[in-house]
N, C-alpha and C positions, 0 to 999 in steps of 0.2 A: 364465115362458118367453115369450120375445121374439115378439110380433107383426111378422108381415110382410106390405107392401104388395105390390100385382101385379106393382110393377117388380124386387121383391128376388127374386121367386122365379121371373121370365121366363127365366132360362137353367137352371132344374132341372126334371128329368123326375119329376112327382109320383107318377108309378108308380112309380121307383125309389125316390122316398121313402119309400113304402110298404112295400117289399118291404125295405127294408131298418131301417124304424123297428122293431125288434123290441128282447126285454129282455138283461139282463146274462148269462143263462145261455148264449142263442145266441150272442153275441160272445165269450166268454170259455173256452168248450168247444172246445179245439185238437182233439177229435176231431168235431165238430158241423158246423151248416152255416159257420161261418167257418173253418175248418179249412184251408182254403188260404191264410187271410189269414194265420195264425200259421207257416205253413211259409213264405211268402212273407217273413216281418220280418227274417230274419237277413239278405237279399242288399239289403232295401229298408235298412236301418240303415248296413250297411256301404257302401252308394253313397252316402248322405249324407253320411257322416264324410268321405269320400272329398272330396266336391265341397268340403265345408266345410273340410277341410284345405288345399285347393288354392287357395282365394278369399279365406276371411274371417277374417285376418290371424292365423289357428292357431298357435300355440306348443305345445309339450311333445305330452303323447300324441295319437296319430291319433283317438281314441276319446273325445277330450275336446270336449263341446261347451259347456261354462262359457262366459258371459257371451254367446251367442246368445241371441237371441228368437225365438222358431217358431211359424209358425202351420201347423197342419193340416186344410186345408180339404176337408169331407166325412170328416171323424175317426171316424164312425160310433161303435162303443162303445171306442176310446181303445186300439187293440190296437197303434198304431203311438206313439202319444203317451207311453206309459209307460215304453218304454226311452230315447226323446230325452229325457225327465227323467231318469231315472236316469244318464244320461252328462252333465247338469249343466247342460242345457237350459232355458232360460224357454221355457215350452209353452205355447200356447192352443189348444185343439182346438174346430173350428165345425162345425156339424152343422144341418139342416133337420129332423132327426126328433125330436122331442121321447123317445122313448121309448131311442132309442140315449145319447144326451146324457145320461137319467138313468144309466144302465147304466155309464156312462163314470165320470159323476161317482160313483158308488158303489163301482165296481171300484179308483179310485184313492184313495178314502177308507179302504179296506180296507188299501190296499197303501201308507198312510202317502205319498201322492207330493201335492206340491202342483202341480197342474195347473188352467188355467183354462179350463174348457168353456162351450160358451156354445152356445144353441139360436138360429142366425142362418144368415146368408149372406155368401158372399165381396163381396157388392154393399151390403148393409149396412155391413160393416167397412172397406170403400173409400169409401163416401158419409162414415163418422165419421171419417176422415184417418188411419184405423191403418197402422202401417209394421212392416216385420218384415226381421229379418236375412236369414231363410230361410222362404219362402212352400211347401209340400208342397200339389201336389194329386194324391193316389195313388190312382188306381184311380176315378179321378172321370171324366174326359174323355168317356169312353167312353159315358157314362148321361146329360149333360147334355143339353137341349135346343138349345141354342144355342153348340156351341163356342166359337166366336170371338168370341162377347160374354164367355161366362167366361171364357177366357184373357185378356180385357183388363182384366176386375175382378182378378184374381188379380196381374196386372201391376203394376197400381196400386198394391198392397199392401206392392210387395218395395221396399226404400229404394235410394237410389246404392249402387251396387255388390255389393247383394244378389243373393240366388241365387233362382230360381223351377225347382224340382224336380218334375219330371212324371214318373208310372208308367202306362204306359197300353198298348195291344194297337197291334200295326201292323196295316194293312189289306193283307194278300196271301193267297196262296191258301194258302199255310204255316198262317196265323195261323185259317184259316178251319178246318183238318183240325184241330189243337191246342188252339183255345181254347174252341171251340164241341164239334164232334164229337169229340174225345176227352175234352176237360175235362167236358164237361157230359153226353155220352150215354156213353162207352164209364167210364175213370176216375169218372163221378161227384164230383168233387172240387168240381163247382158246383153250383148248381141248375140242372136244365132252363130256359133261357130269360133266363138272367142276361145276354147280351150281345145285341147286332145287329151284325153284322159292319159295317154300312153306316157303322155311327159310329164305327168304328176310323179312327186317325189314322196317316198315315204320319211320320218323322224329319221329313222336310224341310217336311213341310206345318205342324207345330207351329213349328220354326223362323223359315219365311217369315210366320205370324201374328204371330211375336211381334219380329220385327226391328224393325217401325217405332215401337214401344214402347221401341227401343233395347237391348235383348237379344242378346247374342250366346253360342251354343254352346260351354259350355266341358267338358261330360264327357256320353257316351253309353254305355251298356250294355244288352245283351241280358240275358235272363234266360232259362236252359231248365234243365227236368228233369231228372234222371237217374229214369229208369223203373224200376229196379229198386229207387231207396228212397224212391223221388217225392220226393227233394231239390232245391230250386229255388236256385240259384246263378247269379251273375254271369257273363256269358260276350260273345263276341264276337258272337253269334247273334242280330241284332236281328229278325229273322223274324216271331217271335210276341209276345213281351214284350219291353219296354223299358224303360230310365229315361233321364230326359235331363236335365241341370241347364243353364239358362241364368243368364249374369251379368249385370245392368241395368251400363249406362255412369254414368259421374260424374252 
């Protein structure tokens, strides 16, 4: 396992690392603690493919990610990495939680998928000069200790004209009602205490934070739940969960 310096983990909420540092059974049981991620995956994959198709010289099928090098920062047990690898991307999964990375490696091995999982951080990757066509930070921003510093490190990982794709929760009254009260206390699709409303970010705040690094927004989509089936799907409503794709300049 990689060892971290204090600078490496400066943007990471250590309590959050402990919360998500769980074995494979917890990550890959679609009815267990990670069931929300499994429900969210179809919408996330659809958005990533759409954004890549719009910006990354894609030809052929819309869900063909061959030729793209993608890193998933905060990959956990690899729930998102695997479908991206199945679509042809060269995938690197990064997480500072060692049990989660081991879970991801074991599941990829069992699934006969070649995914490069690393127990490290965005800071360490950027310092090593790594660059990617697509950098993902999905459901991570709301858990880091220093959002702006984390975004800067992620931005450094994006090659010219590459994409930074973020998935997070808007800071609105509606998000407090749905993402915390409803999700954690009523429907219980998330464990209580998963989120802190004060750490949520509005889309305009992310756009402003990344503009100095040469990024422009190319796609934004909300995510809503159909309560009758608890299905998550892309929508125009960004009042709670949303995804944002930003492209780096030349």
